[in-house]
KOLKELO-279668 format. One record per atom (N, C-alpha, C): residue number from 0; residue in three letters; chain; atom name; x, z, y. Coordinates in pm, whole numbers, plus 50000, padded with zeros to 5 digits. Layout:
N
PT   n res chain atom     u     w     v
PT NUM ala     A   CA     X     Z     Y
...
END
This chain:
136
PT   n res chain atom     u     w     v
PT   0 met     A    N 64306 88881 27055
PT   0 met     A   CA 64362 88798 27096
PT   0 met     A    C 64394 88774 27264
PT   1 phe     A    N 64525 88785 27305
PT   1 phe     A   CA 64561 88815 27417
PT   1 phe     A    C 64596 88686 27510
PT   2 asp     A    N 64515 88646 27613
PT   2 asp     A   CA 64557 88546 27700
PT   2 asp     A    C 64694 88518 27691
PT   3 arg     A    N 64748 88375 27760
PT   3 arg     A   CA 64883 88355 27762
PT   3 arg     A    C 64903 88332 27927
PT   4 leu     A    N 65016 88361 27970
PT   4 leu     A   CA 65026 88325 28108
PT   4 leu     A    C 65179 88207 28140
PT   5 glu     A    N 65191 88136 28205
PT   5 glu     A   CA 65289 88029 28212
PT   5 glu     A    C 65307 88035 28399
PT   6 ile     A    N 65411 88040 28456
PT   6 ile     A   CA 65466 88026 28588
PT   6 ile     A    C 65532 87912 28624
PT   7 arg     A    N 65479 87838 28691
PT   7 arg     A   CA 65592 87689 28707
PT   7 arg     A    C 65598 87721 28897
PT   8 val     A    N 65743 87630 28903
PT   8 val     A   CA 65747 87655 29063
PT   8 val     A    C 65742 87504 29073
PT   9 leu     A    N 65658 87461 29144
PT   9 leu     A   CA 65664 87315 29242
PT   9 leu     A    C 65773 87288 29331
PT  10 pro     A    N 65874 87239 29303
PT  10 pro     A   CA 65933 87184 29398
PT  10 pro     A    C 65885 87171 29567
PT  11 pro     A    N 66034 87163 29636
PT  11 pro     A   CA 65987 87209 29804
PT  11 pro     A    C 65889 87010 29839
PT  12 gly     A    N 65816 87005 29908
PT  12 gly     A   CA 65752 86892 29929
PT  12 gly     A    C 65768 86840 30072
PT  13 pro     A    N 65705 86746 30101
PT  13 pro     A   CA 65751 86698 30260
PT  13 pro     A    C 65628 86801 30363
PT  14 arg     A    N 65528 86916 30297
PT  14 arg     A   CA 65471 87025 30364
PT  14 arg     A    C 65479 87149 30388
PT  15 phe     A    N 65532 87172 30239
PT  15 phe     A   CA 65511 87303 30208
PT  15 phe     A    C 65634 87287 30121
PT  16 ala     A    N 65672 87452 30130
PT  16 ala     A   CA 65815 87467 30063
PT  16 ala     A    C 65761 87525 29916
PT  17 ala     A    N 65878 87537 29827
PT  17 ala     A   CA 65820 87543 29658
PT  17 ala     A    C 65742 87629 29676
PT  18 gln     A    N 65621 87617 29571
PT  18 gln     A   CA 65524 87703 29563
PT  18 gln     A    C 65465 87702 29422
PT  19 leu     A    N 65407 87854 29368
PT  19 leu     A   CA 65417 87881 29242
PT  19 leu     A    C 65246 87818 29204
PT  20 arg     A    N 65280 87760 29064
PT  20 arg     A   CA 65162 87744 29020
PT  20 arg     A    C 65139 87829 28874
PT  21 leu     A    N 65015 87891 28851
PT  21 leu     A   CA 64999 88005 28764
PT  21 leu     A    C 64922 87936 28680
PT  22 trp     A    N 64952 87885 28542
PT  22 trp     A   CA 64888 87871 28405
PT  22 trp     A    C 64844 87985 28320
PT  23 val     A    N 64724 87995 28292
PT  23 val     A   CA 64649 88072 28185
PT  23 val     A    C 64591 88014 28103
PT  24 asn     A    N 64620 88009 27934
PT  24 asn     A   CA 64551 87951 27855
PT  24 asn     A    C 64582 87806 27851
PT  25 gly     A    N 64682 87737 27935
PT  25 gly     A   CA 64731 87614 27978
PT  25 gly     A    C 64606 87568 28100
PT  26 glu     A    N 64553 87621 28124
PT  26 glu     A   CA 64472 87614 28245
PT  26 glu     A    C 64534 87643 28380
PT  27 asp     A    N 64542 87553 28514
PT  27 asp     A   CA 64576 87577 28627
PT  27 asp     A    C 64480 87670 28704
PT  28 met     A    N 64530 87783 28740
PT  28 met     A   CA 64425 87878 28787
PT  28 met     A    C 64391 87854 28930
PT  29 ile     A    N 64469 87794 29032
PT  29 ile     A   CA 64455 87757 29154
PT  29 ile     A    C 64385 87609 29111
PT  30 ala     A    N 64402 87511 29077
PT  30 ala     A   CA 64333 87387 29105
PT  30 ala     A    C 64159 87454 29022
PT  31 gly     A    N 64191 87478 28940
PT  31 gly     A   CA 64000 87528 28879
PT  31 gly     A    C 63957 87645 28990
PT  32 ala     A    N 64002 87721 29069
PT  32 ala     A   CA 63919 87786 29150
PT  32 ala     A    C 63932 87737 29293
PT  33 val     A    N 63985 87633 29356
PT  33 val     A   CA 64033 87620 29480
PT  33 val     A    C 63998 87459 29474
PT  34 arg     A    N 63901 87438 29609
PT  34 arg     A   CA 63862 87332 29601
PT  34 arg     A    C 63998 87268 29645
PT  35 asp     A    N 63947 87126 29604
PT  35 asp     A   CA 64104 87022 29607
PT  35 asp     A    C 64201 87056 29571
PT  36 gly     A    N 64219 87161 29490
PT  36 gly     A   CA 64325 87194 29430
PT  36 gly     A    C 64403 87296 29485
PT  37 gly     A    N 64411 87320 29635
PT  37 gly     A   CA 64435 87395 29725
PT  37 gly     A    C 64625 87409 29707
PT  38 arg     A    N 64718 87549 29723
PT  38 arg     A   CA 64847 87508 29733
PT  38 arg     A    C 64842 87665 29653
PT  39 gly     A    N 64929 87703 29563
PT  39 gly     A   CA 64970 87881 29510
PT  39 gly     A    C 65038 87922 29633
PT  40 pro     A    N 65086 88029 29603
PT  40 pro     A   CA 65184 88137 29723
PT  40 pro     A    C 65293 88052 29693
PT  41 phe     A    N 65370 88073 29850
PT  41 phe     A   CA 65524 88052 29813
PT  41 phe     A    C 65629 88091 29760
PT  42 ala     A    N 65681 88020 29651
PT  42 ala     A   CA 65784 88108 29549
PT  42 ala     A    C 65899 88176 29608
PT  43 ala     A    N 65904 88184 29762
PT  43 ala     A   CA 66004 88267 29800
PT  43 ala     A    C 65920 88418 29838
PT  44 asp     A    N 65853 88404 29829
PT  44 asp     A   CA 65763 88472 29894
PT  44 asp     A    C 65714 88599 29751
PT  45 val     A    N 65675 88535 29649
PT  45 val     A   CA 65651 88614 29532
PT  45 val     A    C 65772 88638 29435
PT  46 leu     A    N 65867 88522 29460
PT  46 leu     A   CA 66011 88548 29337
PT  46 leu     A    C 66120 88592 29460
PT  47 pro     A    N 66104 88693 29577
PT  47 pro     A   CA 66239 88713 29631
PT  47 pro     A    C 66349 88711 29546
PT  48 ala     A    N 66482 88660 29615
PT  48 ala     A   CA 66584 88680 29579
PT  48 ala     A    C 66638 88813 29603
PT  49 gly     A    N 66693 88889 29489
PT  49 gly     A   CA 66750 89013 29450
PT  49 gly     A    C 66676 89121 29489
PT  50 gly     A    N 66531 89097 29463
PT  50 gly     A   CA 66436 89189 29435
PT  50 gly     A    C 66345 89148 29353
PT  51 pro     A    N 66217 89262 29287
PT  51 pro     A   CA 66128 89219 29161
PT  51 pro     A    C 66008 89132 29191
PT  52 ser     A    N 65944 89085 29155
PT  52 ser     A   CA 65871 88952 29146
PT  52 ser     A    C 65742 89083 29230
PT  53 leu     A    N 65635 88997 29298
PT  53 leu     A   CA 65502 89028 29328
PT  53 leu     A    C 65438 89078 29194
PT  54 leu     A    N 65450 88975 29111
PT  54 leu     A   CA 65367 88934 28988
PT  54 leu     A    C 65403 89084 28918
PT  55 arg     A    N 65522 89136 28908
PT  55 arg     A   CA 65540 89264 28799
PT  55 arg     A    C 65393 89317 28801
PT  56 ala     A    N 65369 89400 28686
PT  56 ala     A   CA 65234 89481 28675
PT  56 ala     A    C 65277 89594 28679
PT  57 thr     A    N 65217 89707 28737
PT  57 thr     A   CA 65274 89850 28710
PT  57 thr     A    C 65096 89883 28682
PT  58 ser     A    N 65127 90026 28625
PT  58 ser     A   CA 65038 90148 28604
PT  58 ser     A    C 64919 90138 28724
PT  59 glu     A    N 64949 90100 28885
PT  59 glu     A   CA 64888 90115 29011
PT  59 glu     A    C 64822 89949 29014
PT  60 ala     A    N 64646 89942 29040
PT  60 ala     A   CA 64644 89789 29060
PT  60 ala     A    C 64639 89788 29172
PT  61 arg     A    N 64664 89647 29191
PT  61 arg     A   CA 64708 89574 29345
PT  61 arg     A    C 64630 89461 29353
PT  62 arg     A    N 64630 89413 29481
PT  62 arg     A   CA 64558 89258 29493
PT  62 arg     A    C 64675 89180 29487
PT  63 leu     A    N 64675 89064 29431
PT  63 leu     A   CA 64804 88951 29461
PT  63 leu     A    C 64726 88809 29495
PT  64 glu     A    N 64770 88761 29580
PT  64 glu     A   CA 64738 88648 29651
PT  64 glu     A    C 64779 88520 29580
PT  65 leu     A    N 64697 88432 29459
PT  65 leu     A   CA 64773 88354 29367
PT  65 leu     A    C 64713 88218 29460
PT  66 gly     A    N 64641 88171 29547
PT  66 gly     A   CA 64640 88063 29612
PT  66 gly     A    C 64582 88092 29712
PT  67 glu     A    N 64538 87949 29815
PT  67 glu     A   CA 64492 87893 29885
PT  67 glu     A    C 64424 87734 29905
PT  68 pro     A    N 64331 87722 30026
PT  68 pro     A   CA 64299 87597 30036
PT  68 pro     A    C 64406 87554 30109
PT  69 glu     A    N 64397 87408 30118
PT  69 glu     A   CA 64491 87314 30236
PT  69 glu     A    C 64471 87357 30345
PT  70 cys     A    N 64337 87425 30416
PT  70 cys     A   CA 64339 87450 30525
PT  70 cys     A    C 64378 87608 30571
PT  71 thr     A    N 64488 87664 30467
PT  71 thr     A   CA 64499 87780 30465
PT  71 thr     A    C 64415 87905 30464
PT  72 gly     A    N 64443 88018 30402
PT  72 gly     A   CA 64369 88141 30338
PT  72 gly     A    C 64306 88191 30477
PT  73 gly     A    N 64400 88175 30610
PT  73 gly     A   CA 64350 88214 30726
PT  73 gly     A    C 64238 88167 30785
PT  74 cys     A    N 64177 88027 30725
PT  74 cys     A   CA 64082 87988 30734
PT  74 cys     A    C 63914 88033 30690
PT  75 cys     A    N 63978 88016 30525
PT  75 cys     A   CA 63845 88011 30405
PT  75 cys     A    C 63872 88109 30321
PT  76 gly     A    N 63980 88220 30342
PT  76 gly     A   CA 64041 88316 30259
PT  76 gly     A    C 64074 88280 30134
PT  77 thr     A    N 64172 88323 30023
PT  77 thr     A   CA 64225 88319 29914
PT  77 thr     A    C 64179 88364 29787
PT  78 leu     A    N 64257 88289 29697
PT  78 leu     A   CA 64243 88308 29543
PT  78 leu     A    C 64331 88442 29494
PT  79 ser     A    N 64265 88516 29482
PT  79 ser     A   CA 64373 88686 29451
PT  79 ser     A    C 64262 88709 29356
PT  80 val     A    N 64362 88832 29278
PT  80 val     A   CA 64308 88917 29174
PT  80 val     A    C 64421 89033 29160
PT  81 val     A    N 64290 89146 29091
PT  81 val     A   CA 64355 89282 29077
PT  81 val     A    C 64465 89255 28943
PT  82 val     A    N 64593 89298 28958
PT  82 val     A   CA 64675 89286 28864
PT  82 val     A    C 64744 89494 28777
PT  83 gln     A    N 64654 89457 28675
PT  83 gln     A   CA 64683 89642 28651
PT  83 gln     A    C 64765 89635 28505
PT  84 arg     A    N 64858 89730 28476
PT  84 arg     A   CA 64937 89754 28372
PT  84 arg     A    C 64856 89839 28279
PT  85 phe     A    N 64815 89871 28184
PT  85 phe     A   CA 64773 89962 28079
PT  85 phe     A    C 64838 89976 27985
PT  86 gly     A    N 64919 90035 27972
PT  86 gly     A   CA 64993 90048 27832
PT  86 gly     A    C 65065 89921 27807
PT  87 gly     A    N 65046 89866 27695
PT  87 gly     A   CA 65089 89734 27650
PT  87 gly     A    C 64998 89575 27652
PT  88 ile     A    N 64936 89643 27768
PT  88 ile     A   CA 64852 89564 27815
PT  88 ile     A    C 64823 89535 27960
PT  89 val     A    N 64868 89378 28009
PT  89 val     A   CA 64834 89335 28156
PT  89 val     A    C 64681 89302 28187
PT  90 gln     A    N 64603 89374 28298
PT  90 gln     A   CA 64491 89282 28296
PT  90 gln     A    C 64511 89203 28431
PT  91 trp     A    N 64431 89129 28457
PT  91 trp     A   CA 64406 89042 28569
PT  91 trp     A    C 64245 89078 28557
PT  92 ser     A    N 64197 89132 28702
PT  92 ser     A   CA 64051 89139 28715
PT  92 ser     A    C 64030 89123 28855
PT  93 asp     A    N 63862 89152 28894
PT  93 asp     A   CA 63836 89150 29008
PT  93 asp     A    C 63889 89014 29103
PT  94 trp     A    N 63838 88898 29053
PT  94 trp     A   CA 63873 88807 29133
PT  94 trp     A    C 63783 88803 29272
PT  95 glu     A    N 63897 88748 29372
PT  95 glu     A   CA 63841 88691 29485
PT  95 glu     A    C 63865 88527 29498
PT  96 leu     A    N 63774 88487 29555
PT  96 leu     A   CA 63772 88319 29584
PT  96 leu     A    C 63794 88297 29745
PT  97 pro     A    N 63855 88176 29749
PT  97 pro     A   CA 63850 88133 29906
PT  97 pro     A    C 63678 88079 29938
PT  98 arg     A    N 63613 88100 30068
PT  98 arg     A   CA 63521 88054 30062
PT  98 arg     A    C 63522 87908 30112
PT  99 asp     A    N 63476 87852 30059
PT  99 asp     A   CA 63458 87657 30082
PT  99 asp     A    C 63339 87618 30124
PT 100 val     A    N 63276 87708 30214
PT 100 val     A   CA 63158 87680 30310
PT 100 val     A    C 63180 87537 30380
PT 101 pro     A    N 63092 87434 30375
PT 101 pro     A   CA 62969 87452 30306
PT 101 pro     A    C 62963 87433 30128
PT 102 tyr     A    N 63042 87385 30098
PT 102 tyr     A   CA 63083 87384 29945
PT 102 tyr     A    C 63029 87477 29888
PT 103 thr     A    N 62947 87444 29741
PT 103 thr     A   CA 62936 87551 29609
PT 103 thr     A    C 63091 87598 29578
PT 104 pro     A    N 63046 87748 29582
PT 104 pro     A   CA 63228 87810 29552
PT 104 pro     A    C 63189 87781 29383
PT 105 ala     A    N 63320 87773 29305
PT 105 ala     A   CA 63375 87748 29202
PT 105 ala     A    C 63300 87872 29125
PT 106 pro     A    N 63292 87932 29012
PT 106 pro     A   CA 63237 88112 28958
PT 106 pro     A    C 63388 88090 28928
PT 107 pro     A    N 63415 88259 28942
PT 107 pro     A   CA 63522 88378 28955
PT 107 pro     A    C 63612 88328 28839
PT 108 pro     A    N 63700 88330 28777
PT 108 pro     A   CA 63753 88331 28656
PT 108 pro     A    C 63728 88439 28601
PT 109 pro     A    N 63710 88477 28414
PT 109 pro     A   CA 63727 88574 28359
PT 109 pro     A    C 63836 88673 28395
PT 110 glu     A    N 63806 88775 28311
PT 110 glu     A   CA 63887 88847 28323
PT 110 glu     A    C 63999 88834 28255
PT 111 phe     A    N 64150 88881 28207
PT 111 phe     A   CA 64226 88784 28154
PT 111 phe     A    C 64293 88948 28097
PT 112 his     A    N 64371 88966 27976
PT 112 his     A   CA 64438 89062 27913
PT 112 his     A    C 64558 88982 27827
PT 113 phe     A    N 64669 89030 27911
PT 113 phe     A   CA 64810 88950 27846
PT 113 phe     A    C 64881 89092 27777
PT 114 asp     A    N 64969 89021 27660
PT 114 asp     A   CA 65039 89102 27569
PT 114 asp     A    C 65144 89160 27725
PT 115 ala     A    N 65180 89272 27724
PT 115 ala     A   CA 65266 89309 27836
PT 115 ala     A    C 65428 89279 27840
PT 116 gly     A    N 65448 89229 27681
PT 116 gly     A   CA 65591 89195 27641
PT 116 gly     A    C 65614 89031 27711
PT 117 gln     A    N 65530 88947 27683
PT 117 gln     A   CA 65498 88831 27678
PT 117 gln     A    C 65498 88787 27822
PT 118 tyr     A    N 65429 88892 27883
PT 118 tyr     A   CA 65384 88858 28050
PT 118 tyr     A    C 65532 88872 28111
PT 119 asp     A    N 65578 89022 28058
PT 119 asp     A   CA 65701 89073 28159
PT 119 asp     A    C 65804 88946 28113
PT 120 ala     A    N 65832 88893 28000
PT 120 ala     A   CA 65905 88806 27974
PT 120 ala     A    C 65895 88684 28060
PT 121 glu     A    N 65757 88637 28068
PT 121 glu     A   CA 65772 88497 28173
PT 121 glu     A    C 65745 88538 28312
PT 122 val     A    N 65729 88691 28367
PT 122 val     A   CA 65779 88681 28450
PT 122 val     A    C 65899 88704 28515
PT 123 ala     A    N 65986 88738 28406
PT 123 ala     A   CA 66161 88769 28420
PT 123 ala     A    C 66203 88609 28439
PT 124 arg     A    N 66168 88523 28333
PT 124 arg     A   CA 66210 88384 28320
PT 124 arg     A    C 66202 88321 28447
PT 125 ala     A    N 66094 88351 28557
PT 125 ala     A   CA 66041 88274 28668
PT 125 ala     A    C 66118 88350 28729
PT 126 glu     A    N 66173 88486 28759
PT 126 glu     A   CA 66217 88547 28816
PT 126 glu     A    C 66378 88475 28850
PT 127 ala     A    N 66441 88469 28726
PT 127 ala     A   CA 66572 88437 28709
PT 127 ala     A    C 66585 88267 28726
PT 128 asp     A    N 66497 88187 28739
PT 128 asp     A   CA 66511 88050 28720
PT 128 asp     A    C 66487 88010 28920
PT 129 arg     A    N 66623 87967 28969
PT 129 arg     A   CA 66626 87979 29101
PT 129 arg     A    C 66648 87832 29143
PT 130 arg     A    N 66596 87709 28999
PT 130 arg     A   CA 66618 87575 29059
PT 130 arg     A    C 66572 87521 29168
PT 131 trp     A    N 66416 87581 29230
PT 131 trp     A   CA 66358 87542 29319
PT 131 trp     A    C 66415 87581 29465
PT 132 gln     A    N 66474 87644 29492
PT 132 gln     A   CA 66573 87694 29531
PT 132 gln     A    C 66676 87599 29634
PT 133 val     A    N 66610 87563 29755
PT 133 val     A   CA 66730 87437 29854
PT 133 val     A    C 66833 87494 29885
PT 134 pro     A    N 66934 87433 29871
PT 134 pro     A   CA 67076 87487 29903
PT 134 pro     A    C 67091 87556 30048
PT 135 gly     A    N 67133 87640 30092
PT 135 gly     A   CA 67155 87659 30221
PT 135 gly     A    C 67278 87583 30302
END
């Protein structure tokens, strides 16, 4: 059985530009791994206009930053995962969590395996949905 990815974009707010939230099997990955919920990456950075999303999975493994604490990743580190495609499977593995000293860190999320077709469709849907963009 494969895990299920859902990508949501939170609209811009008073402190942050529009940001991504990534849900796996109905669970917000950032809220579950970053103290006080943190924030996701900025949508404009991960879903650039006119280019492929950083979420796209290829046969080459690469680390993707998914979130950071409210104090910023430069202070306490980021939530990141290695993304790689193996034929019809997209794997998320080798999680790194923010350093929330002096708080007890949460355990890292498990390794996830997505059906590549479902994963690609969800990424394409997020790339095409530009409602979060603020008109220039």
